[in-house]
N, C-alpha and C positions, 0 to 999 in steps of 0.2 A: 567523618570524611575529612581528609586533610586538604583536598583541593578539588575544584570542579573537574580537572583532567583525570584524577583518580576515580572519581564517581562515574565519569563518562566511560572509562575503561571497564569498571565493574559492571555497570548497567549493560554495556555491549556484550560482555562475557555471559551475563545472566540470560540475555536474549538468545545467544548462540547455544547455551546449555539447554535452554527450553525447547530445543529442536526446531528453531526457526532457521531457514536458510538465509544467511546474511552475506552480502557481497559488498566489499569495500569499494568506494569510488576512487579514492586516491590513498596515499600513504598515511594520511591522518585518520583520526577516528571520528571525524565530524560529519562525514557524508557517506551514506551507504544505502543499499537497497535491501529490502526484506520481502520475502515471498509470503503473501498473506492469502489464506483460503477463506472463502465465504462461509458464514456460520450455518450450521445445520438448522433445519426448520425455518429457513428463509428462502426467498426466491433467488438469493445469491449463492445458495448451496451448490457446490461443484465448480464455482468460479475461482480462478487463481489470479491474484493481482501482484504486480511488482510495485512496492511502495518505496518511494524515495524519502529518506529521512535525513534531515540536516539538524545537527545539534549546534546551537549558538555557543559562543565562547562562555556565556554565563550559565550554561546548563549545569546543574539541574534547577537553578533559580529562575531560569527563563525556559519556556516550553520549547520542545522540538518542533520543527516545521515538517509536516507530513503531507504527502501528496500521492495520488494514484498515477502511475506511469501509463498503464494501459487503460482504455476507456471503461467507465462504469456509468450506469444510468441510475442516478440518485439525486433527490432534491437538494441535498447538502454537499454535493461535490460538483465543482465546476467542470463541465464536460470537456472544455478545451484545455485548461491548464492542469486539471486533476487535483487542484487544491481543495482542502477539506474545510468545511465550516463546522467546527466542532468546539462547542463551548468549553469543555474541560481542557482541551489542548490549547485553545487560543486565549481564553480569558481567566479560567479558574484553575490554571495549572499550579501545582504545589511541588516543592522539592521532595515531598513524601512519595510522589508518583515516580515510576521508572518506565523504561522502555517496554518491559514485559506487560505492564498495565495497558500501555497503548495498544498492543496487539492482542491481548487476551481479554480486555474489558472494553476500552473506549471504541475501537474500530468495530468489533462485533456488535456493540450496542448501537452504534451509528447505523449499521446495516439492518439490524433487527427493528429499530424504532426511528425511522426517518422523521424529520421535523419539517413538514411542508410550509409552515408559517414563517420560516427563516431560510428561504432557498438561495442557493447559488445557481441552481438549474431550475428556472421558472417553469419550463415546459414539463419537467418531471414532477414538480410540485403540483401543478395544475391537474395533470393526468391522475396523479395519486388521489387527489381530493375528489375529482370528478368520477373516476372509474378505476377502482382498486384492482379489479381483475385484469383490465387492459394494461395498467401500470406494471403489475407483476409479470405479465406476458412480455412486455418490453424489456424489463430487467433480465428475464431469462434469455431473450434474443441477444441482448448485449453480452451476457455471460458466454453464450455459445459462439458469438462472433469475435469477441475481444478478450475473453478471460479464460482461455485454455492454458494449460501449463506452459506451452511454448510461447504464449503471449507474455507470460510473466518472466521470460528470460531463461526458463529451463530448456536445455537442449532436448529436442524431441528424440524419442526412442530410435527412430529411423529417419533418414533423410528421404524426402518425397521426390527429389529430383535425381537424375542419373549422376549428377556431379556431386561428389563428396567434397565438402569444404573443410579445410583444416580449421582448428580451433581459432587461430589468429584471423583467418579469412572470415569465419562466421562472426566473430566479434566486430570486425571492422565493417562488415556489410550491413549491419543492423544498427541504426543510430541509437535505438533505445538501450542497447547493451553497451555498458561502459565498464572498462576494467576487465579483469580476468577472474574466473571462478576459482575458488580454492581447489587444490589438487585432491 
């Protein structure tokens, strides 16, 4: 790689080619949203999250910042900010990793194998250690309440109100949606 910006461009293209829905936040390639689906065989299955990714100037030598936009119930995700406590991303990042690794390996592993001994959400960690069945039920409730496709920024198949919103009105009426989807 000749420069971090070329690598950033290449990794972003690989992510798009891997069938992830990516929405740029601004004209640069440093901030964007990615639609992420909960892994099979987990209580997060069926959930869809909008993940905000910020690439630092020094990417890939410095790790990306990754956070959930819509709520998720997980010991290692801050419920208010959505920030992720993930060792590989935050501490053991290597330039050998790329954005596809984040969405195909790191985030699914985080959801499949939560670490209640290093929590950002103490309530979720305590419930997980005390009552796994109740914890998984709470995860599923959060998925149903906050992680439907429309919560991740996907436009619902049909509008539920009598008023149809234009695309511009839809974007401006929802603070979580920033920028415009690709045509």
